[in-house]
C-alpha positions as CSV (number, residue, x, y, z in Angstrom):
1,M,0.0,0.0,0.0
2,T,2.8,2.4,0.8
3,V,4.5,1.8,-2.5
4,L,1.2,2.4,-4.4
5,L,0.6,5.6,-2.5
6,S,4.1,6.7,-3.3
7,C,3.5,5.9,-7.0
8,Y,0.4,8.2,-7.0
9,G,2.4,11.0,-5.3
10,T,5.3,10.6,-7.7
11,N,3.1,10.9,-10.7
12,S,1.3,13.9,-9.3
13,L,4.6,15.7,-8.9
14,F,5.7,14.6,-12.4
15,S,2.5,16.1,-13.9
16,L,3.3,19.5,-12.3
17,L,6.7,19.8,-13.9
18,N,7.1,21.7,-17.1
19,H,7.3,19.7,-20.3
20,G,10.7,19.2,-21.8
21,T,12.7,20.6,-18.9
22,P,15.9,18.8,-17.7
23,E,14.4,18.7,-14.2
24,R,11.4,16.7,-15.4
25,H,13.6,14.1,-17.1
26,Q,15.9,13.8,-14.1
27,Y,12.9,13.4,-11.8
28,L,11.4,10.7,-14.0
29,V,14.7,8.8,-14.1
30,R,15.1,8.8,-10.4
31,A,11.4,8.0,-9.8
32,V,11.5,4.9,-12.0
33,K,14.8,3.7,-10.5
34,W,13.3,4.2,-7.0
35,S,10.4,1.9,-7.9
36,C,12.6,-0.9,-9.2
37,G,12.9,-4.1,-7.2
38,D,13.5,-7.8,-7.5
39,L,10.0,-8.2,-8.9
40,H,10.0,-5.1,-11.0
41,K,13.3,-4.7,-12.6
42,L,12.0,-2.1,-15.2
43,G,10.2,-0.1,-12.5
44,H,6.9,-0.6,-10.7
45,P,4.0,-1.4,-13.2
46,R,1.6,0.9,-11.3
47,L,4.0,3.9,-11.6
48,H,4.4,3.2,-15.3
49,Q,0.7,3.1,-15.7
50,L,0.2,6.4,-14.0
51,L,3.0,8.0,-16.0
52,A,1.5,6.6,-19.2
53,Q,-1.9,8.1,-18.4
54,T,-0.4,11.5,-17.6
55,L,1.6,11.5,-20.9
56,W,-1.4,10.4,-22.8
57,K,-3.4,13.4,-21.5
58,E,-0.6,15.6,-22.8
59,K,-0.9,13.9,-26.2
60,N,2.7,12.6,-25.9
61,Y,1.7,9.3,-27.5
62,G,5.2,7.9,-27.9
63,S,6.3,8.3,-24.3
64,A,2.9,7.2,-23.1
65,R,3.2,4.0,-25.1
66,Y,6.7,3.4,-23.7
67,H,5.3,3.4,-20.2
68,Y,2.2,1.5,-21.0
69,L,4.4,-1.4,-22.2
70,R,6.1,-1.5,-18.9
71,S,2.8,-1.5,-17.0
72,E,0.2,-4.2,-16.7
73,D,-2.5,-2.1,-18.3
74,G,-3.0,-3.6,-21.8
75,G,-6.5,-2.2,-21.9
76,G,-5.4,1.4,-21.4
77,C,-2.6,0.9,-24.0
78,A,-5.2,-0.3,-26.5
79,D,-7.5,2.7,-25.9
80,M,-4.6,5.0,-26.5
81,L,-3.5,3.2,-29.7
82,V,-7.1,3.3,-31.1
83,E,-7.1,7.1,-30.5
84,L,-3.7,7.5,-32.0
85,H,-4.5,5.5,-35.1
86,L,-7.7,7.3,-35.7
87,L,-6.0,10.7,-35.3
88,R,-2.7,10.1,-37.1
89,G,-2.4,6.7,-38.6
90,Y,-3.1,5.5,-42.1
91,P,-6.0,3.1,-42.7
92,S,-3.5,0.5,-44.0
93,E,-1.8,0.5,-40.6
94,I,-4.7,-0.4,-38.4
95,D,-3.3,-3.9,-37.7
96,L,0.3,-2.7,-37.4
97,F,-0.4,-0.5,-34.4
98,L,-1.7,-3.5,-32.5
99,T,0.8,-6.1,-33.7
100,Q,3.8,-4.2,-32.5
101,A,2.2,-3.8,-29.0
102,V,1.2,-7.4,-28.6
103,L,4.6,-8.8,-29.6
104,Q,6.4,-6.4,-27.3
105,Y,4.2,-7.2,-24.4
106,L,5.0,-10.9,-25.0
107,C,8.7,-10.2,-25.2
108,L,8.4,-8.6,-21.8
109,Q,6.6,-11.8,-20.6
110,K,3.3,-10.0,-20.0
111,K,0.8,-12.5,-21.4
112,V,-2.2,-11.0,-19.7
113,A,-1.5,-7.5,-20.9
114,A,-0.8,-8.8,-24.4
115,S,-4.2,-10.5,-24.4
116,E,-5.9,-7.4,-23.0
117,V,-4.4,-5.0,-25.6
118,F,-5.6,-7.4,-28.3
119,E,-9.1,-7.9,-27.0
120,T,-9.6,-4.2,-26.2
121,Y,-8.2,-2.9,-29.5
122,T,-10.2,-5.3,-31.7
123,K,-13.4,-4.7,-29.7
124,T,-13.2,-0.9,-29.6
125,H,-11.6,0.2,-32.9
126,P,-14.6,1.2,-35.0
127,T,-13.2,-0.2,-38.2
128,I,-12.4,-3.6,-36.7
129,T,-15.7,-4.0,-34.8
130,K,-17.5,-3.8,-38.2
131,Q,-15.7,-7.1,-39.1
132,R,-17.2,-9.0,-36.3
133,G,-14.2,-11.2,-35.8
134,P,-12.5,-13.4,-35.0
135,P,-11.7,-14.6,-37.6
136,F,-10.8,-11.2,-39.0
137,I,-10.4,-9.9,-42.5
138,L,-6.9,-8.7,-41.8
139,P,-4.3,-11.6,-41.6
140,L,-2.1,-10.1,-38.9
141,L,-5.1,-9.8,-36.5
142,N,-5.8,-13.5,-37.1
143,F,-2.1,-14.3,-36.5
144,L,-2.2,-12.5,-33.2
145,W,-5.4,-14.2,-32.2
146,L,-3.9,-17.6,-33.0
147,L,-0.5,-16.8,-31.5
148,L,-2.1,-16.0,-28.1
149,S,-3.9,-19.3,-28.1
150,T,-0.8,-21.1,-29.2
151,I,1.2,-19.7,-26.3
152,E,-1.5,-21.0,-23.9
153,S,-1.2,-24.4,-25.4
154,G,2.6,-24.4,-25.2
155,K,2.9,-26.5,-28.4
156,V,6.0,-25.6,-30.3
157,T,4.8,-27.3,-33.5
158,Y,1.8,-25.0,-33.6
159,F,4.0,-22.0,-33.1
160,T,6.3,-23.0,-35.9
161,V,3.6,-23.7,-38.4
162,L,1.8,-20.5,-37.5
163,C,4.8,-18.3,-38.2
164,E,5.5,-20.1,-41.5
165,Q,1.9,-19.8,-42.7
166,Y,1.7,-16.1,-41.9
167,Q,5.2,-15.2,-43.1
168,P,4.0,-13.0,-46.0
169,S,2.1,-10.8,-43.6
170,L,4.9,-10.8,-41.0
171,N,7.3,-9.6,-43.7
172,R,5.6,-6.2,-43.5
173,D,7.9,-5.3,-40.7
174,P,11.4,-6.8,-40.3
175,S,11.2,-6.3,-36.5
176,Y,8.5,-9.0,-36.2
177,R,11.0,-11.8,-36.8
178,E,13.2,-10.7,-34.0
179,Y,10.3,-10.4,-31.6
180,L,9.0,-13.8,-32.6
181,D,12.5,-15.3,-32.1
182,R,12.4,-14.0,-28.6
183,I,8.8,-15.2,-28.0
184,G,9.9,-18.7,-29.2
185,Q,12.6,-18.7,-26.6
186,L,10.5,-17.5,-23.7
187,F,7.3,-19.6,-24.3
188,F,8.4,-22.6,-26.3
189,N,12.0,-23.2,-25.1
190,L,13.4,-22.7,-28.6
191,P,17.1,-22.0,-28.9
192,A,18.3,-18.5,-29.7
193,P,19.1,-18.1,-33.4
194,K,22.7,-17.9,-34.5
195,P,24.0,-14.3,-34.3
196,Q,23.9,-12.5,-37.6
197,P,26.6,-10.2,-38.9
198,G,26.4,-6.7,-37.8
199,P,26.2,-4.7,-34.5
200,G,24.2,-6.4,-31.7
201,G,23.6,-9.7,-33.4
202,I,20.2,-11.0,-34.3
203,F,18.4,-8.9,-31.7
204,G,20.6,-5.8,-32.1
205,N,19.4,-2.9,-30.2
206,L,15.7,-3.8,-30.8
207,I,15.2,-6.2,-27.9
208,Q,17.8,-4.5,-25.7
209,G,15.9,-1.2,-26.1
210,L,12.7,-2.9,-25.1
211,L,14.2,-4.5,-22.1
212,G,16.0,-1.4,-20.9
213,G,16.3,1.7,-23.0
214,G,15.4,5.2,-22.2
215,L,12.5,6.4,-20.1
216,G,10.3,8.1,-22.7
217,D,9.8,11.2,-20.5
218,D,9.2,14.0,-23.0
219,D,8.2,14.8,-26.5
220,S,11.7,14.5,-27.8
221,D,11.8,10.9,-26.6
222,D,8.8,10.0,-28.8
223,E,11.2,9.1,-31.5
224,G,12.5,5.6,-30.9
225,H,9.5,4.7,-28.7
226,M,6.4,5.3,-30.8
227,G,5.6,2.3,-32.6
228,G,2.7,1.7,-34.2
229,A,3.7,0.9,-37.3
230,S,5.8,-1.1,-39.6
231,S,8.5,-0.4,-42.0
232,S,6.0,2.2,-43.4
233,A,6.1,3.9,-40.0
234,H,8.5,6.5,-41.3
235,Q,5.7,7.7,-43.5
236,V,3.2,8.2,-40.7
237,P,2.5,11.9,-40.0
238,L,3.9,11.7,-36.4
239,T,6.9,13.2,-34.8
240,A,8.0,9.7,-33.7
241,E,7.2,6.4,-35.2
242,E,10.0,3.9,-34.6
243,L,9.7,1.5,-31.7
244,D,12.4,0.6,-29.2
């Protein structure tokens, strides 16, 4: 209870600090480090949730998304992503905004949050609700639906076949392969792929950024944390599109 009350107080002070000031960034760094512990190595999920809500109200979508991923609030993340896509995304990216979030939640071993972001997004996005799925019209949505079920089954054969069958859709974003490699290790005990040439190996800075990275504390940090989208993300009319 003491920790939760401290999280509320910490977020209240954060919301009072001026946007983009060095003091705000320093305060956030120290606050998140304070909330870390054996069970919450990336910071307390409740604090991340409160920070995400504050940043969302400020329309700082990139940083809000960063903190939502480190919380347990998949439903809140989905609501924000729906708003973001409707305001600034292309119609063709409706499934990409969700796919990136689900895969990243799974890489952080947050199965419940991954399911919540999927369920909420598909049930509240006005375009998707017209499809009355599952199954859905968009292949990536079907992939996510089946992936979450496959993880519950724990059957590696299903996972392998699923990834193979949906490879054309997964090729829309090269980061998906790296996330799925990680998911295969975490949930199906698959071996890590052999390192590829280039800095950082097969996972590079992508997974490392997700597991650690910056703190997404101001508008300038949107770049590198936003995510929604795929390789076409650079074309989205946002100030920040790339994910960790």
